[in-house]
N, C-alpha and C positions, 0 to 999 in steps of 0.2 A: 504494500500500500504506500502511496506517495501522499505526503501532506506537508503544507507549509507550517513552520514553527520558527519563531525568533523571540528575542527578549521582549519586544513590544507586544506581540500577540500573546505572549505568556502573562502579560500584566492585565489583559482584558478578560474580566471574569466570564463573560459570555463565550468568548472564543475558547478560553481555557477549558470550560465545562464541556464544550463540544469536542475539543481535542482529546480530553481525557476519556470521554465515552468512546471515541474512535480507537484510541490506544487500547482500551480495555477489550474491545471487540477484536482487534488485531491480535492481541495476546491470546484471547479465548480461541481464536481460529489457528493459533500456532503459526502465524504468518509474520513476515518482516515489516517493519515500519521505517521507511526511508524519508528523510526530511529534505524538502526542496527549498531553494532560495535562502540558504543559510547566510550567504554573504550579501544579501540585499540590504540596501540602506533605505531606499524609498523609491517612489516613482520619479521619473525624470521631471525636473521642473517644467512648468507649462511654457514659460517664456522661452524664446528661441535660444538654445544653448547647444553647443556641439556635444553630441553624445560620444564620449571617449571609448565606449565599450559596445559590443554587439548584443548586449542584453536589453530586454524591454523595460528593465528597471535600472535605477542607478545603484551600482554595487559599492560596498566598501572596497577600497583599493589600497589600504595600508595594512601592514602586518599586525599592528596592535589590535585593531578592531576586528579584523578577520579572525585572528587567534581567539579573541574574546567570544565572538559569535559562534565559532566552531566549538569551543570549550563549553559554552552555555548549552548549546543544543545537545552535545554528546554527554552532558551530565545527566540527561534524562535516561534512565535505565531501559525504558521501552524502545528507545531508538536503536535500530540495528545498522543504520548507515546514513550517509548524507550524499546528496547529488551535488556534484561540483558545478560551479557556474558555467554558463554557456560560452564565455569568452576565455580562450586558452591562456591569455596573459594573466588571468587570475589564478589559474591552477597551481603554479608554484607557491603562491601565498597560502592556499588552502592546504596543500601538502605540508608546508612548513608549520602551519597551525596544528595539524594533527600530530606532527612530530613533537611539538611543544606542549601537548596536553598535560603531561605530568607537572609542568612548570606553571600552569595557569589554574589557579583555584577558582571555584565558582564565585566566591565573593569578589575576587579581582576582576573576573569577567563581567559580573554585574555592574561593578563600579565603572569600568571602561564603557560599557554599553549605555548605562544611564547617563553618562556625560557626552555621548555622541550627538553632536548637533544635527538637527533635522532628521533624526532617526524615526522611521515609521515602518510601514510594511506595505509592499506593493499590493497586498491583498485587502487592504482597508478600503481603498478607492481605486479600483482597476480602471485604467484609462482606455479601455477598449470599447 
């Protein structure tokens, strides 16, 4: 099963309740739960800006925030994997984030993500 999850969505009680119900069903079915859009920061701003990546959302593109986002998502025991971003230039950052998992505590990840400016979820207001 594929599902979005990030720190912002995890703070939304309604979304979190739906996610937890999905996770429980996935576990009851003995299936895997793969999280998508782990490195997403927000939708691209509406004003004309150059989209520096081939993703339909604006991704985080720095190691600190990607490491925090990966660590936060993978701290959830029901998660069996993450889908990497669609832009190959972000892949090395995600791989490095996974390598650093033991160095990134959940509290540190939450502190970094809580301080990330303009952090949202592309699934709150889908621009399609």
